[in-house]
ROMARKOL-296820 format. One record per residue (C-alpha): y negated, z negated, x negated; residue in one letter. Coordinates in nm, 2 decimals, padded with zeros to 4 digits. Layout:
// ROMARKOL-296820
<r><Y>Y</Y><Z>Z</Z><X>X</X><r>A</r></r>
...
This chain:
// ROMARKOL-296820
<r><Y>01.94</Y><Z>02.10</Z><X>01.17</X><r>M</r></r>
<r><Y>02.30</Y><Z>02.10</Z><X>01.02</X><r>L</r></r>
<r><Y>02.61</Y><Z>02.22</Z><X>01.20</X><r>V</r></r>
<r><Y>02.98</Y><Z>02.13</Z><X>01.13</X><r>K</r></r>
<r><Y>03.30</Y><Z>02.18</Z><X>01.32</X><r>E</r></r>
<r><Y>03.57</Y><Z>01.91</Z><X>01.37</X><r>F</r></r>
<r><Y>03.91</Y><Z>01.91</Z><X>01.53</X><r>S</r></r>
<r><Y>04.16</Y><Z>01.66</Z><X>01.67</X><r>G</r></r>
<r><Y>04.45</Y><Z>01.61</Z><X>01.91</X><r>K</r></r>
<r><Y>04.19</Y><Z>01.61</Z><X>02.19</X><r>N</r></r>
<r><Y>03.82</Y><Z>01.62</Z><X>02.23</X><r>E</r></r>
<r><Y>03.79</Y><Z>01.24</Z><X>02.20</X><r>K</r></r>
<r><Y>03.98</Y><Z>01.24</Z><X>01.87</X><r>E</r></r>
<r><Y>03.77</Y><Z>01.53</Z><X>01.73</X><r>A</r></r>
<r><Y>03.44</Y><Z>01.34</Z><X>01.82</X><r>L</r></r>
<r><Y>03.57</Y><Z>01.02</Z><X>01.66</X><r>K</r></r>
<r><Y>03.65</Y><Z>01.21</Z><X>01.34</X><r>A</r></r>
<r><Y>03.30</Y><Z>01.36</Z><X>01.34</X><r>A</r></r>
<r><Y>03.12</Y><Z>01.03</Z><X>01.38</X><r>L</r></r>
<r><Y>03.33</Y><Z>00.86</Z><X>01.11</X><r>E</r></r>
<r><Y>03.27</Y><Z>01.14</Z><X>00.86</X><r>E</r></r>
<r><Y>02.89</Y><Z>01.18</Z><X>00.93</X><r>L</r></r>
<r><Y>02.84</Y><Z>00.80</Z><X>00.96</X><r>A</r></r>
<r><Y>02.64</Y><Z>00.87</Z><X>01.28</X><r>L</r></r>
<r><Y>02.64</Y><Z>00.76</Z><X>01.64</X><r>T</r></r>
<r><Y>02.67</Y><Z>00.98</Z><X>01.95</X><r>E</r></r>
<r><Y>02.29</Y><Z>00.94</Z><X>02.00</X><r>A</r></r>
<r><Y>02.23</Y><Z>01.11</Z><X>01.66</X><r>D</r></r>
<r><Y>02.43</Y><Z>01.43</Z><X>01.73</X><r>I</r></r>
<r><Y>02.47</Y><Z>01.71</Z><X>01.98</X><r>R</r></r>
<r><Y>02.83</Y><Z>01.83</Z><X>02.06</X><r>V</r></r>
<r><Y>02.95</Y><Z>02.17</Z><X>02.17</X><r>E</r></r>
<r><Y>03.31</Y><Z>02.20</Z><X>02.29</X><r>L</r></r>
<r><Y>03.48</Y><Z>02.51</Z><X>02.14</X><r>L</r></r>
<r><Y>03.84</Y><Z>02.45</Z><X>02.25</X><r>D</r></r>
<r><Y>03.99</Y><Z>02.18</Z><X>02.46</X><r>K</r></r>
<r><Y>04.32</Y><Z>02.23</Z><X>02.28</X><r>G</r></r>
<r><Y>04.66</Y><Z>02.23</Z><X>02.43</X><r>K</r></r>
<r><Y>04.98</Y><Z>02.03</Z><X>02.38</X><r>R</r></r>
<r><Y>05.33</Y><Z>02.16</Z><X>02.40</X><r>S</r></r>
<r><Y>05.55</Y><Z>02.08</Z><X>02.70</X><r>I</r></r>
<r><Y>05.89</Y><Z>01.93</Z><X>02.62</X><r>L</r></r>
<r><Y>05.86</Y><Z>02.06</Z><X>02.26</X><r>G</r></r>
<r><Y>05.82</Y><Z>02.42</Z><X>02.38</X><r>I</r></r>
<r><Y>05.54</Y><Z>02.60</Z><X>02.20</X><r>G</r></r>
<r><Y>05.29</Y><Z>02.46</Z><X>01.95</X><r>E</r></r>
<r><Y>05.02</Y><Z>02.21</Z><X>01.98</X><r>D</r></r>
<r><Y>04.67</Y><Z>02.35</Z><X>01.97</X><r>V</r></r>
<r><Y>04.40</Y><Z>02.10</Z><X>01.84</X><r>P</r></r>
<r><Y>04.07</Y><Z>02.05</Z><X>02.02</X><r>A</r></r>
<r><Y>03.77</Y><Z>02.18</Z><X>01.83</X><r>R</r></r>
<r><Y>03.41</Y><Z>02.08</Z><X>01.86</X><r>I</r></r>
<r><Y>03.08</Y><Z>02.19</Z><X>01.69</X><r>R</r></r>
<r><Y>02.84</Y><Z>01.91</Z><X>01.59</X><r>V</r></r>
<r><Y>02.47</Y><Z>01.96</Z><X>01.54</X><r>F</r></r>
<r><Y>02.28</Y><Z>01.68</Z><X>01.35</X><r>Y</r></r>
<r><Y>01.97</Y><Z>01.63</Z><X>01.14</X><r>E</r></r>
<r><Y>02.01</Y><Z>01.60</Z><X>00.77</X><r>E</r></r>
<r><Y>01.76</Y><Z>01.31</Z><X>00.75</X><r>I</r></r>
<r><Y>02.00</Y><Z>01.09</Z><X>00.96</X><r>N</r></r>
<r><Y>02.28</Y><Z>01.15</Z><X>00.71</X><r>T</r></r>
<r><Y>02.05</Y><Z>01.04</Z><X>00.43</X><r>K</r></r>
<r><Y>01.93</Y><Z>00.75</Z><X>00.63</X><r>M</r></r>
<r><Y>02.27</Y><Z>00.60</Z><X>00.67</X><r>N</r></r>
<r><Y>02.36</Y><Z>00.67</Z><X>00.31</X><r>S</r></r>
<r><Y>02.05</Y><Z>00.48</Z><X>00.20</X><r>V</r></r>
<r><Y>02.15</Y><Z>00.19</Z><X>00.43</X><r>R</r></r>
<r><Y>02.49</Y><Z>00.19</Z><X>00.26</X><r>D</r></r>
<r><Y>02.33</Y><Z>00.18</Z><X>-00.09</X><r>I</r></r>
<r><Y>02.11</Y><Z>-00.12</Z><X>00.01</X><r>V</r></r>
<r><Y>02.41</Y><Z>-00.30</Z><X>00.16</X><r>E</r></r>
<r><Y>02.60</Y><Z>-00.25</Z><X>-00.16</X><r>G</r></r>
<r><Y>02.31</Y><Z>-00.39</Z><X>-00.37</X><r>I</r></r>
<r><Y>02.27</Y><Z>-00.70</Z><X>-00.15</X><r>V</r></r>
<r><Y>02.64</Y><Z>-00.76</Z><X>-00.15</X><r>K</r></r>
<r><Y>02.65</Y><Z>-00.75</Z><X>-00.53</X><r>N</r></r>
<r><Y>02.37</Y><Z>-01.00</Z><X>-00.53</X><r>M</r></r>
<r><Y>02.61</Y><Z>-01.24</Z><X>-00.35</X><r>N</r></r>
<r><Y>02.40</Y><Z>-01.25</Z><X>-00.03</X><r>F</r></r>
<r><Y>02.52</Y><Z>-01.22</Z><X>00.32</X><r>T</r></r>
<r><Y>02.28</Y><Z>-00.99</Z><X>00.52</X><r>A</r></r>
<r><Y>02.26</Y><Z>-00.74</Z><X>00.80</X><r>T</r></r>
<r><Y>02.10</Y><Z>-00.41</Z><X>00.70</X><r>V</r></r>
<r><Y>01.96</Y><Z>-00.17</Z><X>00.96</X><r>T</r></r>
<r><Y>01.81</Y><Z>00.17</Z><X>00.91</X><r>A</r></r>
<r><Y>01.57</Y><Z>00.36</Z><X>01.13</X><r>T</r></r>
<r><Y>01.37</Y><Z>00.68</Z><X>01.10</X><r>E</r></r>
<r><Y>01.00</Y><Z>00.64</Z><X>01.16</X><r>E</r></r>
<r><Y>00.69</Y><Z>00.86</Z><X>01.17</X><r>A</r></r>
<r><Y>00.61</Y><Z>01.09</Z><X>00.87</X><r>E</r></r>
<r><Y>00.99</Y><Z>01.12</Z><X>00.79</X><r>K</r></r>
<r><Y>00.99</Y><Z>00.76</Z><X>00.66</X><r>K</r></r>
<r><Y>01.33</Y><Z>00.58</Z><X>00.63</X><r>I</r></r>
<r><Y>01.28</Y><Z>00.22</Z><X>00.71</X><r>Y</r></r>
<r><Y>01.54</Y><Z>-00.03</Z><X>00.59</X><r>I</r></r>
<r><Y>01.53</Y><Z>-00.39</Z><X>00.71</X><r>N</r></r>
<r><Y>01.74</Y><Z>-00.67</Z><X>00.56</X><r>I</r></r>
<r><Y>01.80</Y><Z>-00.98</Z><X>00.78</X><r>E</r></r>
<r><Y>01.94</Y><Z>-01.28</Z><X>00.59</X><r>S</r></r>
<r><Y>01.93</Y><Z>-01.65</Z><X>00.59</X><r>E</r></r>
<r><Y>01.82</Y><Z>-01.62</Z><X>00.22</X><r>N</r></r>
<r><Y>01.52</Y><Z>-01.40</Z><X>00.30</X><r>S</r></r>
<r><Y>01.27</Y><Z>-01.62</Z><X>00.10</X><r>A</r></r>
<r><Y>01.48</Y><Z>-01.57</Z><X>-00.21</X><r>I</r></r>
<r><Y>01.52</Y><Z>-01.20</Z><X>-00.15</X><r>L</r></r>
<r><Y>01.14</Y><Z>-01.16</Z><X>-00.10</X><r>I</r></r>
<r><Y>01.06</Y><Z>-01.37</Z><X>-00.41</X><r>G</r></r>
<r><Y>00.73</Y><Z>-01.51</Z><X>-00.52</X><r>K</r></r>
<r><Y>00.45</Y><Z>-01.28</Z><X>-00.40</X><r>K</r></r>
<r><Y>00.71</Y><Z>-01.03</Z><X>-00.29</X><r>G</r></r>
<r><Y>00.82</Y><Z>-00.97</Z><X>-00.65</X><r>A</r></r>
<r><Y>01.20</Y><Z>-00.95</Z><X>-00.58</X><r>T</r></r>
<r><Y>01.14</Y><Z>-00.73</Z><X>-00.28</X><r>L</r></r>
<r><Y>00.93</Y><Z>-00.49</Z><X>-00.49</X><r>E</r></r>
<r><Y>01.20</Y><Z>-00.48</Z><X>-00.76</X><r>A</r></r>
<r><Y>01.46</Y><Z>-00.40</Z><X>-00.49</X><r>L</r></r>
<r><Y>01.23</Y><Z>-00.13</Z><X>-00.35</X><r>Q</r></r>
<r><Y>01.20</Y><Z>00.02</Z><X>-00.70</X><r>F</r></r>
<r><Y>01.57</Y><Z>00.03</Z><X>-00.76</X><r>I</r></r>
<r><Y>01.66</Y><Z>00.18</Z><X>-00.42</X><r>V</r></r>
<r><Y>01.38</Y><Z>00.44</Z><X>-00.45</X><r>S</r></r>
<r><Y>01.51</Y><Z>00.54</Z><X>-00.80</X><r>L</r></r>
<r><Y>01.87</Y><Z>00.58</Z><X>-00.68</X><r>I</r></r>
<r><Y>01.77</Y><Z>00.77</Z><X>-00.36</X><r>V</r></r>
<r><Y>01.54</Y><Z>01.00</Z><X>-00.55</X><r>S</r></r>
<r><Y>01.81</Y><Z>01.10</Z><X>-00.80</X><r>K</r></r>
<r><Y>02.09</Y><Z>01.13</Z><X>-00.54</X><r>K</r></r>
<r><Y>01.90</Y><Z>01.31</Z><X>-00.26</X><r>F</r></r>
<r><Y>01.58</Y><Z>01.43</Z><X>-00.43</X><r>G</r></r>
<r><Y>01.37</Y><Z>01.26</Z><X>-00.16</X><r>L</r></r>
<r><Y>01.00</Y><Z>01.33</Z><X>-00.22</X><r>D</r></r>
<r><Y>00.68</Y><Z>01.17</Z><X>-00.09</X><r>E</r></r>
<r><Y>00.75</Y><Z>01.33</Z><X>00.25</X><r>E</r></r>
<r><Y>01.08</Y><Z>01.15</Z><X>00.28</X><r>H</r></r>
<r><Y>01.01</Y><Z>00.81</Z><X>00.13</X><r>H</r></r>
<r><Y>01.22</Y><Z>00.50</Z><X>00.18</X><r>V</r></r>
<r><Y>01.06</Y><Z>00.16</Z><X>00.27</X><r>V</r></r>
<r><Y>01.26</Y><Z>-00.16</Z><X>00.21</X><r>I</r></r>
<r><Y>01.17</Y><Z>-00.46</Z><X>00.42</X><r>D</r></r>
<r><Y>01.32</Y><Z>-00.81</Z><X>00.46</X><r>I</r></r>
<r><Y>01.30</Y><Z>-00.99</Z><X>00.79</X><r>D</r></r>
<r><Y>00.99</Y><Z>-00.78</Z><X>00.88</X><r>G</r></r>
<r><Y>00.79</Y><Z>-00.93</Z><X>00.59</X><r>Y</r></r>
<r><Y>00.64</Y><Z>-00.60</Z><X>00.48</X><r>R</r></r>
<r><Y>00.54</Y><Z>-00.51</Z><X>00.83</X><r>K</r></r>
<r><Y>00.35</Y><Z>-00.83</Z><X>00.88</X><r>R</r></r>
<r><Y>00.19</Y><Z>-00.78</Z><X>00.53</X><r>R</r></r>
<r><Y>00.08</Y><Z>-00.43</Z><X>00.64</X><r>E</r></r>
<r><Y>-00.09</Y><Z>-00.58</Z><X>00.94</X><r>D</r></r>
<r><Y>-00.28</Y><Z>-00.83</Z><X>00.73</X><r>A</r></r>
<r><Y>-00.38</Y><Z>-00.56</Z><X>00.48</X><r>L</r></r>
<r><Y>-00.51</Y><Z>-00.33</Z><X>00.76</X><r>R</r></r>
<r><Y>-00.72</Y><Z>-00.61</Z><X>00.90</X><r>Q</r></r>
<r><Y>-00.86</Y><Z>-00.69</Z><X>00.56</X><r>M</r></r>
<r><Y>-00.94</Y><Z>-00.32</Z><X>00.49</X><r>A</r></r>
<r><Y>-01.13</Y><Z>-00.29</Z><X>00.81</X><r>E</r></r>
<r><Y>-01.32</Y><Z>-00.62</Z><X>00.75</X><r>R</r></r>
<r><Y>-01.42</Y><Z>-00.53</Z><X>00.40</X><r>V</r></r>
<r><Y>-01.52</Y><Z>-00.18</Z><X>00.51</X><r>A</r></r>
<r><Y>-01.76</Y><Z>-00.33</Z><X>00.77</X><r>D</r></r>
<r><Y>-01.92</Y><Z>-00.54</Z><X>00.49</X><r>T</r></r>
<r><Y>-01.96</Y><Z>-00.23</Z><X>00.27</X><r>V</r></r>
<r><Y>-02.12</Y><Z>-00.04</Z><X>00.55</X><r>K</r></r>
<r><Y>-02.36</Y><Z>-00.32</Z><X>00.63</X><r>R</r></r>
<r><Y>-02.46</Y><Z>-00.40</Z><X>00.27</X><r>T</r></r>
<r><Y>-02.42</Y><Z>-00.05</Z><X>00.11</X><r>H</r></r>
<r><Y>-02.25</Y><Z>-00.22</Z><X>-00.18</X><r>R</r></r>
<r><Y>-01.91</Y><Z>-00.13</Z><X>-00.31</X><r>S</r></r>
<r><Y>-01.63</Y><Z>-00.38</Z><X>-00.29</X><r>K</r></r>
<r><Y>-01.33</Y><Z>-00.42</Z><X>-00.52</X><r>M</r></r>
<r><Y>-01.01</Y><Z>-00.56</Z><X>-00.38</X><r>L</r></r>
<r><Y>-00.75</Y><Z>-00.77</Z><X>-00.56</X><r>E</r></r>
<r><Y>-00.48</Y><Z>-00.59</Z><X>-00.77</X><r>P</r></r>
<r><Y>-00.21</Y><Z>-00.44</Z><X>-00.55</X><r>M</r></r>
<r><Y>00.12</Y><Z>-00.25</Z><X>-00.59</X><r>N</r></r>
<r><Y>00.14</Y><Z>00.12</Z><X>-00.49</X><r>P</r></r>
<r><Y>00.27</Y><Z>00.05</Z><X>-00.14</X><r>Y</r></r>
<r><Y>-00.01</Y><Z>-00.19</Z><X>-00.05</X><r>E</r></r>
<r><Y>-00.27</Y><Z>00.04</Z><X>-00.19</X><r>R</r></r>
<r><Y>-00.14</Y><Z>00.32</Z><X>00.02</X><r>R</r></r>
<r><Y>-00.18</Y><Z>00.10</Z><X>00.33</X><r>V</r></r>
<r><Y>-00.55</Y><Z>00.05</Z><X>00.24</X><r>I</r></r>
<r><Y>-00.61</Y><Z>00.42</Z><X>00.18</X><r>H</r></r>
<r><Y>-00.44</Y><Z>00.53</Z><X>00.50</X><r>V</r></r>
<r><Y>-00.62</Y><Z>00.27</Z><X>00.71</X><r>T</r></r>
<r><Y>-00.96</Y><Z>00.39</Z><X>00.60</X><r>L</r></r>
<r><Y>-00.90</Y><Z>00.76</Z><X>00.55</X><r>Q</r></r>
<r><Y>-01.05</Y><Z>00.84</Z><X>00.89</X><r>G</r></r>
<r><Y>-01.37</Y><Z>00.63</Z><X>00.83</X><r>D</r></r>
<r><Y>-01.66</Y><Z>00.87</Z><X>00.79</X><r>T</r></r>
<r><Y>-01.89</Y><Z>00.60</Z><X>00.63</X><r>E</r></r>
<r><Y>-01.67</Y><Z>00.48</Z><X>00.34</X><r>V</r></r>
<r><Y>-01.42</Y><Z>00.61</Z><X>00.09</X><r>E</r></r>
<r><Y>-01.15</Y><Z>00.45</Z><X>-00.12</X><r>T</r></r>
<r><Y>-01.02</Y><Z>00.51</Z><X>-00.47</X><r>K</r></r>
<r><Y>-00.78</Y><Z>00.33</Z><X>-00.70</X><r>S</r></r>
<r><Y>-00.89</Y><Z>00.20</Z><X>-01.04</X><r>E</r></r>
<r><Y>-00.69</Y><Z>00.07</Z><X>-01.33</X><r>G</r></r>
<r><Y>-00.38</Y><Z>00.16</Z><X>-01.53</X><r>E</r></r>
<r><Y>-00.01</Y><Z>00.11</Z><X>-01.46</X><r>G</r></r>
<r><Y>00.15</Y><Z>00.04</Z><X>-01.13</X><r>T</r></r>
<r><Y>-00.07</Y><Z>-00.25</Z><X>-01.04</X><r>I</r></r>
<r><Y>-00.42</Y><Z>-00.13</Z><X>-00.96</X><r>K</r></r>
<r><Y>-00.73</Y><Z>-00.22</Z><X>-00.76</X><r>Q</r></r>
<r><Y>-00.87</Y><Z>-00.03</Z><X>-00.46</X><r>V</r></r>
<r><Y>-01.25</Y><Z>00.01</Z><X>-00.45</X><r>C</r></r>
<r><Y>-01.41</Y><Z>00.07</Z><X>-00.11</X><r>I</r></r>
<r><Y>-01.73</Y><Z>00.27</Z><X>-00.16</X><r>I</r></r>
<r><Y>-02.01</Y><Z>00.36</Z><X>00.09</X><r>P</r></r>
<r><Y>-02.05</Y><Z>00.73</Z><X>00.13</X><r>K</r></r>
<r><Y>-02.38</Y><Z>00.86</Z><X>00.03</X><r>G</r></r>
<r><Y>-02.43</Y><Z>00.62</Z><X>-00.26</X><r>G</r></r>
<r><Y>-02.42</Y><Z>00.25</Z><X>-00.33</X><r>S</r></r>
<r><Y>-02.71</Y><Z>00.00</Z><X>-00.38</X><r>R</r></r>
<r><Y>-02.51</Y><Z>-00.15</Z><X>-00.66</X><r>G</r></r>
<r><Y>-02.23</Y><Z>-00.39</Z><X>-00.71</X><r>G</r></r>
<r><Y>-01.94</Y><Z>-00.40</Z><X>-00.94</X><r>Y</r></r>
<r><Y>-01.98</Y><Z>-00.05</Z><X>-01.07</X><r>Q</r></r>
<r><Y>-02.32</Y><Z>-00.06</Z><X>-01.25</X><r>N</r></r>
<r><Y>-02.46</Y><Z>-00.40</Z><X>-01.19</X><r>N</r></r>
<r><Y>-02.76</Y><Z>-00.23</Z><X>-01.02</X><r>S</r></r>
<r><Y>-02.95</Y><Z>-00.44</Z><X>-00.76</X><r>R</r></r>
<r><Y>-03.09</Y><Z>-00.14</Z><X>-00.57</X><r>G</r></r>
<r><Y>-03.44</Y><Z>-00.07</Z><X>-00.46</X><r>G</r></r>
<r><Y>-03.51</Y><Z>00.15</Z><X>-00.75</X><r>G</r></r>
<r><Y>-03.53</Y><Z>-00.13</Z><X>-01.00</X><r>R</r></r>
<r><Y>-03.41</Y><Z>-00.08</Z><X>-01.35</X><r>R</r></r>
<r><Y>-03.11</Y><Z>-00.27</Z><X>-01.49</X><r>P</r></r>
<r><Y>-03.18</Y><Z>-00.61</Z><X>-01.66</X><r>Y</r></r>
<r><Y>-03.26</Y><Z>-00.58</Z><X>-02.03</X><r>G</r></r>
<r><Y>-03.39</Y><Z>-00.22</Z><X>-01.99</X><r>D</r></r>
<r><Y>-03.73</Y><Z>-00.27</Z><X>-01.84</X><r>R</r></r>
<r><Y>-04.03</Y><Z>-00.07</Z><X>-01.96</X><r>S</r></r>
<r><Y>-04.39</Y><Z>-00.19</Z><X>-01.92</X><r>N</r></r>
<r><Y>-04.50</Y><Z>00.08</Z><X>-01.68</X><r>N</r></r>
<r><Y>-04.68</Y><Z>-00.16</Z><X>-01.46</X><r>R</r></r>
<r><Y>-04.97</Y><Z>-00.19</Z><X>-01.70</X><r>G</r></r>
<r><Y>-04.87</Y><Z>-00.53</Z><X>-01.83</X><r>R</r></r>
<r><Y>-04.88</Y><Z>-00.59</Z><X>-02.21</X><r>R</r></r>
<r><Y>-04.57</Y><Z>-00.75</Z><X>-02.37</X><r>P</r></r>
<r><Y>-04.57</Y><Z>-01.12</Z><X>-02.41</X><r>Y</r></r>
<r><Y>-04.69</Y><Z>-01.22</Z><X>-02.76</X><r>G</r></r>
<r><Y>-04.91</Y><Z>-00.91</Z><X>-02.79</X><r>D</r></r>
<r><Y>-05.19</Y><Z>-00.99</Z><X>-02.55</X><r>R</r></r>
<r><Y>-05.55</Y><Z>-00.92</Z><X>-02.64</X><r>S</r></r>
<r><Y>-05.88</Y><Z>-01.00</Z><X>-02.47</X><r>G</r></r>
<r><Y>-05.94</Y><Z>-01.23</Z><X>-02.18</X><r>G</r></r>
<r><Y>-05.94</Y><Z>-01.53</Z><X>-02.42</X><r>G</r></r>
<r><Y>-05.56</Y><Z>-01.57</Z><X>-02.37</X><r>R</r></r>
<r><Y>-05.36</Y><Z>-01.70</Z><X>-02.66</X><r>R</r></r>
<r><Y>-05.06</Y><Z>-01.51</Z><X>-02.80</X><r>T</r></r>
<r><Y>-04.72</Y><Z>-01.63</Z><X>-02.91</X><r>G</r></r>
<r><Y>-04.60</Y><Z>-01.97</Z><X>-02.80</X><r>G</r></r>
<r><Y>-04.94</Y><Z>-02.11</Z><X>-02.72</X><r>G</r></r>
<r><Y>-04.95</Y><Z>-02.01</Z><X>-02.36</X><r>S</r></r>
<r><Y>-04.96</Y><Z>-02.29</Z><X>-02.10</X><r>S</r></r>
<r><Y>-04.80</Y><Z>-02.31</Z><X>-01.76</X><r>F</r></r>
<r><Y>-05.12</Y><Z>-02.44</Z><X>-01.60</X><r>G</r></r>
<r><Y>-05.50</Y><Z>-02.39</Z><X>-01.60</X><r>G</r></r>
<r><Y>-05.48</Y><Z>-02.02</Z><X>-01.57</X><r>G</r></r>
<r><Y>-05.22</Y><Z>-01.98</Z><X>-01.85</X><r>G</r></r>
<r><Y>-04.91</Y><Z>-01.74</Z><X>-01.83</X><r>D</r></r>
<r><Y>-04.63</Y><Z>-01.86</Z><X>-01.61</X><r>N</r></r>
<r><Y>-04.26</Y><Z>-01.76</Z><X>-01.63</X><r>Y</r></r>
<r><Y>-04.30</Y><Z>-01.44</Z><X>-01.43</X><r>R</r></r>
<r><Y>-04.63</Y><Z>-01.34</Z><X>-01.61</X><r>D</r></r>
<r><Y>-04.45</Y><Z>-01.33</Z><X>-01.94</X><r>R</r></r>
<r><Y>-04.23</Y><Z>-01.04</Z><X>-01.82</X><r>G</r></r>
<r><Y>-03.92</Y><Z>-01.24</Z><X>-01.85</X><r>D</r></r>
<r><Y>-03.64</Y><Z>-01.17</Z><X>-01.60</X><r>E</r></r>
<r><Y>-03.38</Y><Z>-01.38</Z><X>-01.45</X><r>I</r></r>
<r><Y>-03.04</Y><Z>-01.25</Z><X>-01.56</X><r>P</r></r>
<r><Y>-02.83</Y><Z>-01.09</Z><X>-01.28</X><r>P</r></r>
<r><Y>-02.57</Y><Z>-01.37</Z><X>-01.29</X><r>D</r></r>
<r><Y>-02.84</Y><Z>-01.61</Z><X>-01.17</X><r>N</r></r>
<r><Y>-02.87</Y><Z>-01.43</Z><X>-00.84</X><r>I</r></r>
<r><Y>-02.50</Y><Z>-01.40</Z><X>-00.78</X><r>G</r></r>
<r><Y>-02.44</Y><Z>-01.04</Z><X>-00.88</X><r>N</r></r>
<r><Y>-02.12</Y><Z>-01.10</Z><X>-01.08</X><r>S</r></r>
<r><Y>-01.81</Y><Z>-00.88</Z><X>-01.07</X><r>I</r></r>
<r><Y>-01.61</Y><Z>-01.16</Z><X>-00.91</X><r>Q</r></r>
<r><Y>-01.85</Y><Z>-01.17</Z><X>-00.61</X><r>D</r></r>
<r><Y>-01.75</Y><Z>-00.82</Z><X>-00.52</X><r>D</r></r>
<r><Y>-01.38</Y><Z>-00.89</Z><X>-00.51</X><r>K</r></r>
<r><Y>-01.20</Y><Z>-00.95</Z><X>-00.19</X><r>E</r></r>
<r><Y>-00.91</Y><Z>-01.20</Z><X>-00.19</X><r>I</r></r>
<r><Y>-00.59</Y><Z>-01.06</Z><X>-00.03</X><r>L</r></r>
<r><Y>-00.46</Y><Z>-01.26</Z><X>00.26</X><r>P</r></r>
<r><Y>-00.17</Y><Z>-01.50</Z><X>00.17</X><r>P</r></r>
<r><Y>00.18</Y><Z>-01.37</Z><X>00.24</X><r>D</r></r>
<r><Y>00.42</Y><Z>-01.53</Z><X>00.49</X><r>D</r></r>
<r><Y>00.58</Y><Z>-01.76</Z><X>00.23</X><r>I</r></r>
<r><Y>00.26</Y><Z>-01.92</Z><X>00.12</X><r>G</r></r>
<r><Y>00.18</Y><Z>-01.70</Z><X>-00.18</X><r>N</r></r>
<r><Y>-00.16</Y><Z>-01.58</Z><X>-00.27</X><r>R</r></r>
<r><Y>-00.24</Y><Z>-01.31</Z><X>-00.53</X><r>I</r></r>
<r><Y>-00.40</Y><Z>-01.47</Z><X>-00.83</X><r>D</r></r>
<r><Y>-00.75</Y><Z>-01.37</Z><X>-00.94</X><r>R</r></r>
<r><Y>-00.77</Y><Z>-01.19</Z><X>-01.27</X><r>R</r></r>
């Protein structure tokens, strides 16, 4: 809580000066009257200005400063827009831009919005030193909020699949803000956990069943205690194909598929994992399309 005193010809003038300097509204402050002030009568005596003490939160001052920064950037981009700022839970400053050119400001797959987010975050961090506890979120016509809702629904849906199949699921590449939505959505789930994988700012989130996975994208294991393809040993008492002895069976390529000869399974050959659908792509979840018809491409 910050405190500052202001003065004016009367209480009303002092309050006006306070609101203009702090860039706040009356709802954002608490006022204490120190002196009503007094005016001279017929020029006799001296005027005494009114004095007030204003109590306000520092975050509100920063919030309005951030709004002014965003307004300046949008104006320099030659766009007409209305910029509003609100303080939300977890000390988050939410800036929403309303414009007739919202599609251009959002950009393909939100690329322009993310660039604007990066620039504003960089400026605010250097100017105010805002940390993770006081982060700024830039939105355009509520695009990001709608995107958050879609991501939360996807996270819960994929988590249900992971819990049912006991197989890890890898989501499509996402930016840091989108990944945070996934992590926060599932952080209270006692049956799954999440982790980001990859390098750079664009990474993938993996949803993993707690207590171990039957397999999936991580190790290509198919569960059930079976060994990976290509690493089988003959512990089941079966001799390698081509090295059979006894029983009158032929070795090498002379076996037949009928009349008691070796069939495909008897030779010890295995169907590669890809033939039963255990590919990495099968374990990726496609992100829902955004509000302007974009869909994140597969990699």
